[in-house]
Structures are given as C-alpha cells and as structure tokens.
mmCIF file of the protein (N, C-alpha, C, O) and its ligand, coordinates in Angstrom:
data_MODEL
# 
_entry.id   MODEL 
# 
loop_
_entity.id 
_entity.type 
_entity.pdbx_number_of_molecules 
1 polymer     1 
2 non-polymer 1 
# 
_entity_poly.entity_id                      1 
_entity_poly.type                           'polypeptide(L)' 
_entity_poly.nstd_linkage                   no 
_entity_poly.nstd_monomer                   no 
_entity_poly.pdbx_seq_one_letter_code       MKGVKSKIKCPDCGSEIKYTKLQVGDILECSECGTEIEILSLSPLKYRELIEEK 
_entity_poly.pdbx_seq_one_letter_code_can   MKGVKSKIKCPDCGSEIKYTKLQVGDILECSECGTEIEILSLSPLKYRELIEEK 
_entity_poly.pdbx_strand_id                 A 
# 
loop_
_entity_poly_seq.entity_id 
_entity_poly_seq.num 
_entity_poly_seq.mon_id 
_entity_poly_seq.hetero 
1 1  MET n 
1 2  LYS n 
1 3  GLY n 
1 4  VAL n 
1 5  LYS n 
1 6  SER n 
1 7  LYS n 
1 8  ILE n 
1 9  LYS n 
1 10 CYS n 
1 11 PRO n 
1 12 ASP n 
1 13 CYS n 
1 14 GLY n 
1 15 SER n 
1 16 GLU n 
1 17 ILE n 
1 18 LYS n 
1 19 TYR n 
1 20 THR n 
1 21 LYS n 
1 22 LEU n 
1 23 GLN n 
1 24 VAL n 
1 25 GLY n 
1 26 ASP n 
1 27 ILE n 
1 28 LEU n 
1 29 GLU n 
1 30 CYS n 
1 31 SER n 
1 32 GLU n 
1 33 CYS n 
1 34 GLY n 
1 35 THR n 
1 36 GLU n 
1 37 ILE n 
1 38 GLU n 
1 39 ILE n 
1 40 LEU n 
1 41 SER n 
1 42 LEU n 
1 43 SER n 
1 44 PRO n 
1 45 LEU n 
1 46 LYS n 
1 47 TYR n 
1 48 ARG n 
1 49 GLU n 
1 50 LEU n 
1 51 ILE n 
1 52 GLU n 
1 53 GLU n 
1 54 LYS n 
# 
loop_
_struct_asym.id 
_struct_asym.entity_id 
A 1 
B 2 
# 
loop_
_chem_comp.id 
_chem_comp.type 
_chem_comp.mon_nstd_flag 
ARG 'L-peptide linking' y 
ASP 'L-peptide linking' y 
CYS 'L-peptide linking' y 
GLN 'L-peptide linking' y 
GLU 'L-peptide linking' y 
GLY 'peptide linking'   y 
ILE 'L-peptide linking' y 
LEU 'L-peptide linking' y 
LYS 'L-peptide linking' y 
MET 'L-peptide linking' y 
PRO 'L-peptide linking' y 
SER 'L-peptide linking' y 
THR 'L-peptide linking' y 
TYR 'L-peptide linking' y 
VAL 'L-peptide linking' y 
ZN  non-polymer         . 
# 
_pdbx_entity_nonpoly.entity_id   2 
_pdbx_entity_nonpoly.name        ? 
_pdbx_entity_nonpoly.comp_id     ZN 
# 
_pdbx_nonpoly_scheme.asym_id         B 
_pdbx_nonpoly_scheme.entity_id       2 
_pdbx_nonpoly_scheme.mon_id          ZN 
_pdbx_nonpoly_scheme.ndb_seq_num     1 
_pdbx_nonpoly_scheme.pdb_seq_num     101 
_pdbx_nonpoly_scheme.auth_seq_num    101 
_pdbx_nonpoly_scheme.pdb_mon_id      ZN 
_pdbx_nonpoly_scheme.auth_mon_id     ZN 
_pdbx_nonpoly_scheme.pdb_strand_id   A 
_pdbx_nonpoly_scheme.pdb_ins_code    . 
# 
loop_
_atom_site.group_PDB 
_atom_site.id 
_atom_site.type_symbol 
_atom_site.label_atom_id 
_atom_site.label_alt_id 
_atom_site.label_comp_id 
_atom_site.label_asym_id 
_atom_site.label_entity_id 
_atom_site.label_seq_id 
_atom_site.pdbx_PDB_ins_code 
_atom_site.Cartn_x 
_atom_site.Cartn_y 
_atom_site.Cartn_z 
_atom_site.occupancy 
_atom_site.B_iso_or_equiv 
_atom_site.pdbx_formal_charge 
_atom_site.auth_seq_id 
_atom_site.auth_comp_id 
_atom_site.auth_asym_id 
_atom_site.auth_atom_id 
_atom_site.pdbx_PDB_model_num 
ATOM   1   N  N  . MET A 1 1  ? 14.656 -8.529  -36.451 1.00 0.00 ? 1   MET A N  1 
ATOM   2   C  CA . MET A 1 1  ? 15.436 -7.563  -37.176 1.00 0.00 ? 1   MET A CA 1 
ATOM   3   C  C  . MET A 1 1  ? 16.520 -8.109  -37.472 1.00 0.00 ? 1   MET A C  1 
ATOM   4   O  O  . MET A 1 1  ? 17.428 -7.305  -37.687 1.00 0.00 ? 1   MET A O  1 
ATOM   5   N  N  . LYS A 1 2  ? 16.865 -9.540  -37.601 1.00 0.00 ? 2   LYS A N  1 
ATOM   6   C  CA . LYS A 1 2  ? 18.099 -10.038 -37.997 1.00 0.00 ? 2   LYS A CA 1 
ATOM   7   C  C  . LYS A 1 2  ? 18.025 -10.741 -39.258 1.00 0.00 ? 2   LYS A C  1 
ATOM   8   O  O  . LYS A 1 2  ? 17.156 -11.583 -39.487 1.00 0.00 ? 2   LYS A O  1 
ATOM   9   N  N  . GLY A 1 3  ? 18.903 -10.415 -40.057 1.00 0.00 ? 3   GLY A N  1 
ATOM   10  C  CA . GLY A 1 3  ? 19.122 -11.009 -41.415 1.00 0.00 ? 3   GLY A CA 1 
ATOM   11  C  C  . GLY A 1 3  ? 17.992 -10.855 -42.512 1.00 0.00 ? 3   GLY A C  1 
ATOM   12  O  O  . GLY A 1 3  ? 17.875 -11.555 -43.517 1.00 0.00 ? 3   GLY A O  1 
ATOM   13  N  N  . VAL A 1 4  ? 17.144 -9.750  -42.104 1.00 0.00 ? 4   VAL A N  1 
ATOM   14  C  CA . VAL A 1 4  ? 16.000 -9.328  -42.870 1.00 0.00 ? 4   VAL A CA 1 
ATOM   15  C  C  . VAL A 1 4  ? 16.356 -8.600  -44.268 1.00 0.00 ? 4   VAL A C  1 
ATOM   16  O  O  . VAL A 1 4  ? 17.016 -7.563  -44.340 1.00 0.00 ? 4   VAL A O  1 
ATOM   17  N  N  . LYS A 1 5  ? 15.808 -9.310  -45.379 1.00 0.00 ? 5   LYS A N  1 
ATOM   18  C  CA . LYS A 1 5  ? 16.070 -8.541  -46.702 1.00 0.00 ? 5   LYS A CA 1 
ATOM   19  C  C  . LYS A 1 5  ? 14.943 -7.727  -47.007 1.00 0.00 ? 5   LYS A C  1 
ATOM   20  O  O  . LYS A 1 5  ? 13.810 -8.106  -46.712 1.00 0.00 ? 5   LYS A O  1 
ATOM   21  N  N  . SER A 1 6  ? 15.144 -6.705  -47.539 1.00 0.00 ? 6   SER A N  1 
ATOM   22  C  CA . SER A 1 6  ? 14.119 -5.852  -47.855 1.00 0.00 ? 6   SER A CA 1 
ATOM   23  C  C  . SER A 1 6  ? 14.475 -4.875  -48.883 1.00 0.00 ? 6   SER A C  1 
ATOM   24  O  O  . SER A 1 6  ? 15.640 -4.851  -49.280 1.00 0.00 ? 6   SER A O  1 
ATOM   25  N  N  . LYS A 1 7  ? 13.708 -4.159  -49.306 1.00 0.00 ? 7   LYS A N  1 
ATOM   26  C  CA . LYS A 1 7  ? 13.877 -3.152  -50.309 1.00 0.00 ? 7   LYS A CA 1 
ATOM   27  C  C  . LYS A 1 7  ? 13.089 -1.777  -50.387 1.00 0.00 ? 7   LYS A C  1 
ATOM   28  O  O  . LYS A 1 7  ? 11.919 -1.675  -50.017 1.00 0.00 ? 7   LYS A O  1 
ATOM   29  N  N  . ILE A 1 8  ? 13.693 -0.928  -50.805 1.00 0.00 ? 8   ILE A N  1 
ATOM   30  C  CA . ILE A 1 8  ? 13.256 0.438   -50.936 1.00 0.00 ? 8   ILE A CA 1 
ATOM   31  C  C  . ILE A 1 8  ? 12.943 0.865   -52.500 1.00 0.00 ? 8   ILE A C  1 
ATOM   32  O  O  . ILE A 1 8  ? 13.623 0.412   -53.421 1.00 0.00 ? 8   ILE A O  1 
ATOM   33  N  N  . LYS A 1 9  ? 11.953 1.692   -52.690 1.00 0.00 ? 9   LYS A N  1 
ATOM   34  C  CA . LYS A 1 9  ? 11.549 2.129   -53.965 1.00 0.00 ? 9   LYS A CA 1 
ATOM   35  C  C  . LYS A 1 9  ? 12.393 3.456   -54.154 1.00 0.00 ? 9   LYS A C  1 
ATOM   36  O  O  . LYS A 1 9  ? 12.360 4.419   -53.387 1.00 0.00 ? 9   LYS A O  1 
ATOM   37  N  N  . CYS A 1 10 ? 13.243 3.332   -55.438 1.00 0.00 ? 10  CYS A N  1 
ATOM   38  C  CA . CYS A 1 10 ? 13.878 4.636   -55.622 1.00 0.00 ? 10  CYS A CA 1 
ATOM   39  C  C  . CYS A 1 10 ? 12.764 5.669   -55.871 1.00 0.00 ? 10  CYS A C  1 
ATOM   40  O  O  . CYS A 1 10 ? 11.814 5.432   -56.617 1.00 0.00 ? 10  CYS A O  1 
ATOM   41  N  N  . PRO A 1 11 ? 12.929 6.824   -55.212 1.00 0.00 ? 11  PRO A N  1 
ATOM   42  C  CA . PRO A 1 11 ? 11.894 8.145   -55.347 1.00 0.00 ? 11  PRO A CA 1 
ATOM   43  C  C  . PRO A 1 11 ? 12.187 8.618   -56.766 1.00 0.00 ? 11  PRO A C  1 
ATOM   44  O  O  . PRO A 1 11 ? 11.276 9.211   -57.344 1.00 0.00 ? 11  PRO A O  1 
ATOM   45  N  N  . ASP A 1 12 ? 13.199 8.454   -57.322 1.00 0.00 ? 12  ASP A N  1 
ATOM   46  C  CA . ASP A 1 12 ? 13.523 8.979   -58.667 1.00 0.00 ? 12  ASP A CA 1 
ATOM   47  C  C  . ASP A 1 12 ? 12.978 8.117   -59.857 1.00 0.00 ? 12  ASP A C  1 
ATOM   48  O  O  . ASP A 1 12 ? 12.291 8.673   -60.714 1.00 0.00 ? 12  ASP A O  1 
ATOM   49  N  N  . CYS A 1 13 ? 13.237 6.885   -59.933 1.00 0.00 ? 13  CYS A N  1 
ATOM   50  C  CA . CYS A 1 13 ? 12.930 6.076   -61.072 1.00 0.00 ? 13  CYS A CA 1 
ATOM   51  C  C  . CYS A 1 13 ? 12.053 5.092   -60.502 1.00 0.00 ? 13  CYS A C  1 
ATOM   52  O  O  . CYS A 1 13 ? 11.514 4.501   -61.438 1.00 0.00 ? 13  CYS A O  1 
ATOM   53  N  N  . GLY A 1 14 ? 11.651 4.632   -59.364 1.00 0.00 ? 14  GLY A N  1 
ATOM   54  C  CA . GLY A 1 14 ? 10.871 3.666   -59.102 1.00 0.00 ? 14  GLY A CA 1 
ATOM   55  C  C  . GLY A 1 14 ? 11.247 2.290   -58.843 1.00 0.00 ? 14  GLY A C  1 
ATOM   56  O  O  . GLY A 1 14 ? 10.559 1.438   -58.281 1.00 0.00 ? 14  GLY A O  1 
ATOM   57  N  N  . SER A 1 15 ? 12.681 2.142   -59.422 1.00 0.00 ? 15  SER A N  1 
ATOM   58  C  CA . SER A 1 15 ? 13.330 0.749   -59.230 1.00 0.00 ? 15  SER A CA 1 
ATOM   59  C  C  . SER A 1 15 ? 13.346 0.374   -57.665 1.00 0.00 ? 15  SER A C  1 
ATOM   60  O  O  . SER A 1 15 ? 13.248 1.193   -56.752 1.00 0.00 ? 15  SER A O  1 
ATOM   61  N  N  . GLU A 1 16 ? 13.482 -0.944  -57.536 1.00 0.00 ? 16  GLU A N  1 
ATOM   62  C  CA . GLU A 1 16 ? 13.668 -1.346  -56.272 1.00 0.00 ? 16  GLU A CA 1 
ATOM   63  C  C  . GLU A 1 16 ? 15.018 -1.327  -55.902 1.00 0.00 ? 16  GLU A C  1 
ATOM   64  O  O  . GLU A 1 16 ? 15.838 -1.679  -56.749 1.00 0.00 ? 16  GLU A O  1 
ATOM   65  N  N  . ILE A 1 17 ? 15.442 -0.940  -54.666 1.00 0.00 ? 17  ILE A N  1 
ATOM   66  C  CA . ILE A 1 17 ? 16.905 -0.926  -54.191 1.00 0.00 ? 17  ILE A CA 1 
ATOM   67  C  C  . ILE A 1 17 ? 16.884 -2.092  -53.061 1.00 0.00 ? 17  ILE A C  1 
ATOM   68  O  O  . ILE A 1 17 ? 16.121 -2.048  -52.097 1.00 0.00 ? 17  ILE A O  1 
ATOM   69  N  N  . LYS A 1 18 ? 17.706 -3.020  -53.267 1.00 0.00 ? 18  LYS A N  1 
ATOM   70  C  CA . LYS A 1 18 ? 17.649 -4.089  -52.124 1.00 0.00 ? 18  LYS A CA 1 
ATOM   71  C  C  . LYS A 1 18 ? 18.756 -3.857  -51.135 1.00 0.00 ? 18  LYS A C  1 
ATOM   72  O  O  . LYS A 1 18 ? 19.887 -3.491  -51.455 1.00 0.00 ? 18  LYS A O  1 
ATOM   73  N  N  . TYR A 1 19 ? 18.373 -4.081  -49.990 1.00 0.00 ? 19  TYR A N  1 
ATOM   74  C  CA . TYR A 1 19 ? 19.369 -3.949  -48.804 1.00 0.00 ? 19  TYR A CA 1 
ATOM   75  C  C  . TYR A 1 19 ? 19.186 -5.264  -47.863 1.00 0.00 ? 19  TYR A C  1 
ATOM   76  O  O  . TYR A 1 19 ? 18.158 -5.923  -47.705 1.00 0.00 ? 19  TYR A O  1 
ATOM   77  N  N  . THR A 1 20 ? 20.256 -5.428  -47.379 1.00 0.00 ? 20  THR A N  1 
ATOM   78  C  CA . THR A 1 20 ? 20.286 -6.629  -46.427 1.00 0.00 ? 20  THR A CA 1 
ATOM   79  C  C  . THR A 1 20 ? 20.119 -6.096  -44.855 1.00 0.00 ? 20  THR A C  1 
ATOM   80  O  O  . THR A 1 20 ? 19.464 -6.675  -43.988 1.00 0.00 ? 20  THR A O  1 
ATOM   81  N  N  . LYS A 1 21 ? 20.886 -4.823  -44.690 1.00 0.00 ? 21  LYS A N  1 
ATOM   82  C  CA . LYS A 1 21 ? 20.896 -4.618  -43.412 1.00 0.00 ? 21  LYS A CA 1 
ATOM   83  C  C  . LYS A 1 21 ? 20.906 -2.927  -43.402 1.00 0.00 ? 21  LYS A C  1 
ATOM   84  O  O  . LYS A 1 21 ? 21.700 -2.420  -44.195 1.00 0.00 ? 21  LYS A O  1 
ATOM   85  N  N  . LEU A 1 22 ? 20.168 -2.093  -42.649 1.00 0.00 ? 22  LEU A N  1 
ATOM   86  C  CA . LEU A 1 22 ? 20.344 -0.730  -42.613 1.00 0.00 ? 22  LEU A CA 1 
ATOM   87  C  C  . LEU A 1 22 ? 20.410 -0.158  -41.377 1.00 0.00 ? 22  LEU A C  1 
ATOM   88  O  O  . LEU A 1 22 ? 19.899 -0.625  -40.359 1.00 0.00 ? 22  LEU A O  1 
ATOM   89  N  N  . GLN A 1 23 ? 21.110 0.970   -41.471 1.00 0.00 ? 23  GLN A N  1 
ATOM   90  C  CA . GLN A 1 23 ? 21.484 1.728   -40.161 1.00 0.00 ? 23  GLN A CA 1 
ATOM   91  C  C  . GLN A 1 23 ? 21.112 3.282   -40.610 1.00 0.00 ? 23  GLN A C  1 
ATOM   92  O  O  . GLN A 1 23 ? 21.150 3.717   -41.761 1.00 0.00 ? 23  GLN A O  1 
ATOM   93  N  N  . VAL A 1 24 ? 20.774 3.944   -39.517 1.00 0.00 ? 24  VAL A N  1 
ATOM   94  C  CA . VAL A 1 24 ? 20.383 5.331   -39.886 1.00 0.00 ? 24  VAL A CA 1 
ATOM   95  C  C  . VAL A 1 24 ? 21.620 6.203   -40.389 1.00 0.00 ? 24  VAL A C  1 
ATOM   96  O  O  . VAL A 1 24 ? 22.640 6.258   -39.703 1.00 0.00 ? 24  VAL A O  1 
ATOM   97  N  N  . GLY A 1 25 ? 21.542 6.679   -41.235 1.00 0.00 ? 25  GLY A N  1 
ATOM   98  C  CA . GLY A 1 25 ? 22.655 7.425   -41.771 1.00 0.00 ? 25  GLY A CA 1 
ATOM   99  C  C  . GLY A 1 25 ? 23.278 6.509   -43.102 1.00 0.00 ? 25  GLY A C  1 
ATOM   100 O  O  . GLY A 1 25 ? 24.117 6.959   -43.883 1.00 0.00 ? 25  GLY A O  1 
ATOM   101 N  N  . ASP A 1 26 ? 22.859 5.541   -43.159 1.00 0.00 ? 26  ASP A N  1 
ATOM   102 C  CA . ASP A 1 26 ? 23.442 4.628   -44.430 1.00 0.00 ? 26  ASP A CA 1 
ATOM   103 C  C  . ASP A 1 26 ? 23.028 5.459   -45.654 1.00 0.00 ? 26  ASP A C  1 
ATOM   104 O  O  . ASP A 1 26 ? 22.020 6.166   -45.649 1.00 0.00 ? 26  ASP A O  1 
ATOM   105 N  N  . ILE A 1 27 ? 23.843 5.338   -46.684 1.00 0.00 ? 27  ILE A N  1 
ATOM   106 C  CA . ILE A 1 27 ? 23.470 5.647   -48.162 1.00 0.00 ? 27  ILE A CA 1 
ATOM   107 C  C  . ILE A 1 27 ? 23.346 4.552   -49.017 1.00 0.00 ? 27  ILE A C  1 
ATOM   108 O  O  . ILE A 1 27 ? 24.277 3.755   -49.130 1.00 0.00 ? 27  ILE A O  1 
ATOM   109 N  N  . LEU A 1 28 ? 22.411 4.436   -49.568 1.00 0.00 ? 28  LEU A N  1 
ATOM   110 C  CA . LEU A 1 28 ? 22.029 3.532   -50.668 1.00 0.00 ? 28  LEU A CA 1 
ATOM   111 C  C  . LEU A 1 28 ? 21.967 4.172   -52.057 1.00 0.00 ? 28  LEU A C  1 
ATOM   112 O  O  . LEU A 1 28 ? 21.478 5.269   -52.328 1.00 0.00 ? 28  LEU A O  1 
ATOM   113 N  N  . GLU A 1 29 ? 22.559 3.281   -52.908 1.00 0.00 ? 29  GLU A N  1 
ATOM   114 C  CA . GLU A 1 29 ? 22.507 3.898   -54.219 1.00 0.00 ? 29  GLU A CA 1 
ATOM   115 C  C  . GLU A 1 29 ? 21.531 3.004   -55.204 1.00 0.00 ? 29  GLU A C  1 
ATOM   116 O  O  . GLU A 1 29 ? 21.551 1.774   -55.182 1.00 0.00 ? 29  GLU A O  1 
ATOM   117 N  N  . CYS A 1 30 ? 20.801 3.661   -55.942 1.00 0.00 ? 30  CYS A N  1 
ATOM   118 C  CA . CYS A 1 30 ? 19.900 2.934   -56.910 1.00 0.00 ? 30  CYS A CA 1 
ATOM   119 C  C  . CYS A 1 30 ? 20.940 2.464   -58.093 1.00 0.00 ? 30  CYS A C  1 
ATOM   120 O  O  . CYS A 1 30 ? 21.771 3.205   -58.618 1.00 0.00 ? 30  CYS A O  1 
ATOM   121 N  N  . SER A 1 31 ? 20.741 1.202   -58.376 1.00 0.00 ? 31  SER A N  1 
ATOM   122 C  CA . SER A 1 31 ? 21.423 0.661   -59.448 1.00 0.00 ? 31  SER A CA 1 
ATOM   123 C  C  . SER A 1 31 ? 20.905 1.062   -60.816 1.00 0.00 ? 31  SER A C  1 
ATOM   124 O  O  . SER A 1 31 ? 21.686 0.958   -61.762 1.00 0.00 ? 31  SER A O  1 
ATOM   125 N  N  . GLU A 1 32 ? 19.780 1.470   -61.008 1.00 0.00 ? 32  GLU A N  1 
ATOM   126 C  CA . GLU A 1 32 ? 19.218 1.941   -62.140 1.00 0.00 ? 32  GLU A CA 1 
ATOM   127 C  C  . GLU A 1 32 ? 19.616 3.332   -62.539 1.00 0.00 ? 32  GLU A C  1 
ATOM   128 O  O  . GLU A 1 32 ? 20.157 3.508   -63.631 1.00 0.00 ? 32  GLU A O  1 
ATOM   129 N  N  . CYS A 1 33 ? 19.406 4.230   -61.803 1.00 0.00 ? 33  CYS A N  1 
ATOM   130 C  CA . CYS A 1 33 ? 19.695 5.555   -62.089 1.00 0.00 ? 33  CYS A CA 1 
ATOM   131 C  C  . CYS A 1 33 ? 20.754 6.303   -61.326 1.00 0.00 ? 33  CYS A C  1 
ATOM   132 O  O  . CYS A 1 33 ? 21.119 7.425   -61.676 1.00 0.00 ? 33  CYS A O  1 
ATOM   133 N  N  . GLY A 1 34 ? 21.274 5.637   -60.217 1.00 0.00 ? 34  GLY A N  1 
ATOM   134 C  CA . GLY A 1 34 ? 22.425 6.210   -59.619 1.00 0.00 ? 34  GLY A CA 1 
ATOM   135 C  C  . GLY A 1 34 ? 22.073 7.046   -58.592 1.00 0.00 ? 34  GLY A C  1 
ATOM   136 O  O  . GLY A 1 34 ? 22.978 7.546   -57.923 1.00 0.00 ? 34  GLY A O  1 
ATOM   137 N  N  . THR A 1 35 ? 20.621 7.359   -58.275 1.00 0.00 ? 35  THR A N  1 
ATOM   138 C  CA . THR A 1 35 ? 20.230 8.240   -57.268 1.00 0.00 ? 35  THR A CA 1 
ATOM   139 C  C  . THR A 1 35 ? 20.786 7.489   -55.804 1.00 0.00 ? 35  THR A C  1 
ATOM   140 O  O  . THR A 1 35 ? 20.818 6.279   -55.580 1.00 0.00 ? 35  THR A O  1 
ATOM   141 N  N  . GLU A 1 36 ? 21.146 8.438   -55.032 1.00 0.00 ? 36  GLU A N  1 
ATOM   142 C  CA . GLU A 1 36 ? 21.606 8.041   -53.582 1.00 0.00 ? 36  GLU A CA 1 
ATOM   143 C  C  . GLU A 1 36 ? 20.428 8.553   -52.570 1.00 0.00 ? 36  GLU A C  1 
ATOM   144 O  O  . GLU A 1 36 ? 19.818 9.621   -52.634 1.00 0.00 ? 36  GLU A O  1 
ATOM   145 N  N  . ILE A 1 37 ? 20.279 7.521   -51.640 1.00 0.00 ? 37  ILE A N  1 
ATOM   146 C  CA . ILE A 1 37 ? 19.051 7.751   -50.653 1.00 0.00 ? 37  ILE A CA 1 
ATOM   147 C  C  . ILE A 1 37 ? 19.709 7.450   -49.386 1.00 0.00 ? 37  ILE A C  1 
ATOM   148 O  O  . ILE A 1 37 ? 20.323 6.415   -49.129 1.00 0.00 ? 37  ILE A O  1 
ATOM   149 N  N  . GLU A 1 38 ? 19.509 8.537   -48.553 1.00 0.00 ? 38  GLU A N  1 
ATOM   150 C  CA . GLU A 1 38 ? 19.921 8.568   -47.146 1.00 0.00 ? 38  GLU A CA 1 
ATOM   151 C  C  . GLU A 1 38 ? 18.826 7.883   -46.239 1.00 0.00 ? 38  GLU A C  1 
ATOM   152 O  O  . GLU A 1 38 ? 17.626 8.108   -46.398 1.00 0.00 ? 38  GLU A O  1 
ATOM   153 N  N  . ILE A 1 39 ? 19.339 7.010   -45.255 1.00 0.00 ? 39  ILE A N  1 
ATOM   154 C  CA . ILE A 1 39 ? 18.270 6.637   -44.203 1.00 0.00 ? 39  ILE A CA 1 
ATOM   155 C  C  . ILE A 1 39 ? 18.257 7.482   -43.172 1.00 0.00 ? 39  ILE A C  1 
ATOM   156 O  O  . ILE A 1 39 ? 19.225 7.859   -42.511 1.00 0.00 ? 39  ILE A O  1 
ATOM   157 N  N  . LEU A 1 40 ? 17.033 7.796   -43.041 1.00 0.00 ? 40  LEU A N  1 
ATOM   158 C  CA . LEU A 1 40 ? 16.829 8.830   -41.834 1.00 0.00 ? 40  LEU A CA 1 
ATOM   159 C  C  . LEU A 1 40 ? 16.291 8.185   -40.432 1.00 0.00 ? 40  LEU A C  1 
ATOM   160 O  O  . LEU A 1 40 ? 16.646 8.502   -39.297 1.00 0.00 ? 40  LEU A O  1 
ATOM   161 N  N  . SER A 1 41 ? 15.469 7.332   -40.765 1.00 0.00 ? 41  SER A N  1 
ATOM   162 C  CA . SER A 1 41 ? 14.905 6.457   -39.637 1.00 0.00 ? 41  SER A CA 1 
ATOM   163 C  C  . SER A 1 41 ? 14.559 4.978   -40.010 1.00 0.00 ? 41  SER A C  1 
ATOM   164 O  O  . SER A 1 41 ? 14.233 4.670   -41.156 1.00 0.00 ? 41  SER A O  1 
ATOM   165 N  N  . LEU A 1 42 ? 14.644 4.091   -38.996 1.00 0.00 ? 42  LEU A N  1 
ATOM   166 C  CA . LEU A 1 42 ? 14.303 2.655   -39.239 1.00 0.00 ? 42  LEU A CA 1 
ATOM   167 C  C  . LEU A 1 42 ? 13.041 2.425   -39.191 1.00 0.00 ? 42  LEU A C  1 
ATOM   168 O  O  . LEU A 1 42 ? 12.411 1.928   -40.124 1.00 0.00 ? 42  LEU A O  1 
ATOM   169 N  N  . SER A 1 43 ? 12.513 2.798   -38.001 1.00 0.00 ? 43  SER A N  1 
ATOM   170 C  CA . SER A 1 43 ? 11.094 2.321   -37.635 1.00 0.00 ? 43  SER A CA 1 
ATOM   171 C  C  . SER A 1 43 ? 10.130 3.617   -37.032 1.00 0.00 ? 43  SER A C  1 
ATOM   172 O  O  . SER A 1 43 ? 10.294 4.068   -35.899 1.00 0.00 ? 43  SER A O  1 
ATOM   173 N  N  . PRO A 1 44 ? 9.215  4.073   -37.884 1.00 0.00 ? 44  PRO A N  1 
ATOM   174 C  CA . PRO A 1 44 ? 9.049  3.655   -39.333 1.00 0.00 ? 44  PRO A CA 1 
ATOM   175 C  C  . PRO A 1 44 ? 10.194 4.064   -40.352 1.00 0.00 ? 44  PRO A C  1 
ATOM   176 O  O  . PRO A 1 44 ? 10.959 5.000   -40.119 1.00 0.00 ? 44  PRO A O  1 
ATOM   177 N  N  . LEU A 1 45 ? 10.244 3.395   -41.340 1.00 0.00 ? 45  LEU A N  1 
ATOM   178 C  CA . LEU A 1 45 ? 11.468 3.687   -42.296 1.00 0.00 ? 45  LEU A CA 1 
ATOM   179 C  C  . LEU A 1 45 ? 11.200 5.020   -43.055 1.00 0.00 ? 45  LEU A C  1 
ATOM   180 O  O  . LEU A 1 45 ? 10.301 5.215   -43.874 1.00 0.00 ? 45  LEU A O  1 
ATOM   181 N  N  . LYS A 1 46 ? 12.014 5.777   -42.692 1.00 0.00 ? 46  LYS A N  1 
ATOM   182 C  CA . LYS A 1 46 ? 12.117 7.117   -43.658 1.00 0.00 ? 46  LYS A CA 1 
ATOM   183 C  C  . LYS A 1 46 ? 13.441 7.244   -44.371 1.00 0.00 ? 46  LYS A C  1 
ATOM   184 O  O  . LYS A 1 46 ? 14.499 6.919   -43.832 1.00 0.00 ? 46  LYS A O  1 
ATOM   185 N  N  . TYR A 1 47 ? 13.356 7.734   -45.616 1.00 0.00 ? 47  TYR A N  1 
ATOM   186 C  CA . TYR A 1 47 ? 14.527 8.155   -46.182 1.00 0.00 ? 47  TYR A CA 1 
ATOM   187 C  C  . TYR A 1 47 ? 14.411 9.219   -47.109 1.00 0.00 ? 47  TYR A C  1 
ATOM   188 O  O  . TYR A 1 47 ? 13.287 9.477   -47.541 1.00 0.00 ? 47  TYR A O  1 
ATOM   189 N  N  . ARG A 1 48 ? 15.401 9.886   -47.491 1.00 0.00 ? 48  ARG A N  1 
ATOM   190 C  CA . ARG A 1 48 ? 15.264 10.916  -48.338 1.00 0.00 ? 48  ARG A CA 1 
ATOM   191 C  C  . ARG A 1 48 ? 16.277 10.797  -49.588 1.00 0.00 ? 48  ARG A C  1 
ATOM   192 O  O  . ARG A 1 48 ? 17.305 10.132  -49.455 1.00 0.00 ? 48  ARG A O  1 
ATOM   193 N  N  . GLU A 1 49 ? 16.017 11.365  -50.655 1.00 0.00 ? 49  GLU A N  1 
ATOM   194 C  CA . GLU A 1 49 ? 16.840 11.436  -51.887 1.00 0.00 ? 49  GLU A CA 1 
ATOM   195 C  C  . GLU A 1 49 ? 17.842 12.420  -51.824 1.00 0.00 ? 49  GLU A C  1 
ATOM   196 O  O  . GLU A 1 49 ? 17.514 13.598  -51.685 1.00 0.00 ? 49  GLU A O  1 
ATOM   197 N  N  . LEU A 1 50 ? 19.221 12.031  -51.922 1.00 0.00 ? 50  LEU A N  1 
ATOM   198 C  CA . LEU A 1 50 ? 20.271 13.014  -51.725 1.00 0.00 ? 50  LEU A CA 1 
ATOM   199 C  C  . LEU A 1 50 ? 20.470 13.608  -53.240 1.00 0.00 ? 50  LEU A C  1 
ATOM   200 O  O  . LEU A 1 50 ? 20.555 12.902  -54.245 1.00 0.00 ? 50  LEU A O  1 
ATOM   201 N  N  . ILE A 1 51 ? 20.523 14.946  -53.216 1.00 0.00 ? 51  ILE A N  1 
ATOM   202 C  CA . ILE A 1 51 ? 20.676 15.683  -54.640 1.00 0.00 ? 51  ILE A CA 1 
ATOM   203 C  C  . ILE A 1 51 ? 22.103 16.132  -54.670 1.00 0.00 ? 51  ILE A C  1 
ATOM   204 O  O  . ILE A 1 51 ? 22.470 16.866  -53.752 1.00 0.00 ? 51  ILE A O  1 
ATOM   205 N  N  . GLU A 1 52 ? 22.880 15.823  -55.518 1.00 0.00 ? 52  GLU A N  1 
ATOM   206 C  CA . GLU A 1 52 ? 24.242 16.247  -55.567 1.00 0.00 ? 52  GLU A CA 1 
ATOM   207 C  C  . GLU A 1 52 ? 24.062 17.761  -56.354 1.00 0.00 ? 52  GLU A C  1 
ATOM   208 O  O  . GLU A 1 52 ? 23.280 17.959  -57.284 1.00 0.00 ? 52  GLU A O  1 
ATOM   209 N  N  . GLU A 1 53 ? 24.831 18.614  -55.848 1.00 0.00 ? 53  GLU A N  1 
ATOM   210 C  CA . GLU A 1 53 ? 24.661 20.016  -56.534 1.00 0.00 ? 53  GLU A CA 1 
ATOM   211 C  C  . GLU A 1 53 ? 26.098 20.004  -57.101 1.00 0.00 ? 53  GLU A C  1 
ATOM   212 O  O  . GLU A 1 53 ? 27.085 19.731  -56.417 1.00 0.00 ? 53  GLU A O  1 
ATOM   213 N  N  . LYS A 1 54 ? 26.128 20.328  -58.434 1.00 0.00 ? 54  LYS A N  1 
ATOM   214 C  CA . LYS A 1 54 ? 27.491 20.294  -59.206 1.00 0.00 ? 54  LYS A CA 1 
ATOM   215 C  C  . LYS A 1 54 ? 27.553 21.513  -60.009 1.00 0.00 ? 54  LYS A C  1 
ATOM   216 O  O  . LYS A 1 54 ? 28.534 21.735  -60.719 1.00 0.00 ? 54  LYS A O  1 
HETATM 217 ZN ZN . ZN  B 2 .  ? 16.662 5.074   -59.231 1.00 0.00 2 101 ZN  A ZN 1 
# 
C-alpha cells in the first residue's frame, strides 16, 4: 500500500478520478463534473457521492 496510484470511477459522470493516496474521510473531486466523493472505507474500497444542498 505504498505509492500506489489508482482511480475511482465517478458515480455521477463515469469519469476516472485519479488519486495517489487515500485515507478514510478524504474527499475527492471529479475534475469533469465537480462531484465530490467521500472515502468511507479502504479495504474494501467504499465511497459515496456527496450531495450539496443549496
Ligand atoms: Zn464526474
């Protein structure tokens, strides 16, 4: 688990969101659509889309 590069598929637009290091609670942002994804678990990898209410 050191220096591993990987990616997550955006749940909204399907683009790949690349990351180099993850921790539970991290927020990733899709560069295509701006969707934010919160990391819930690393093993197995689980995440959820953050929905902003405005
Ligand atoms: Zn996206």
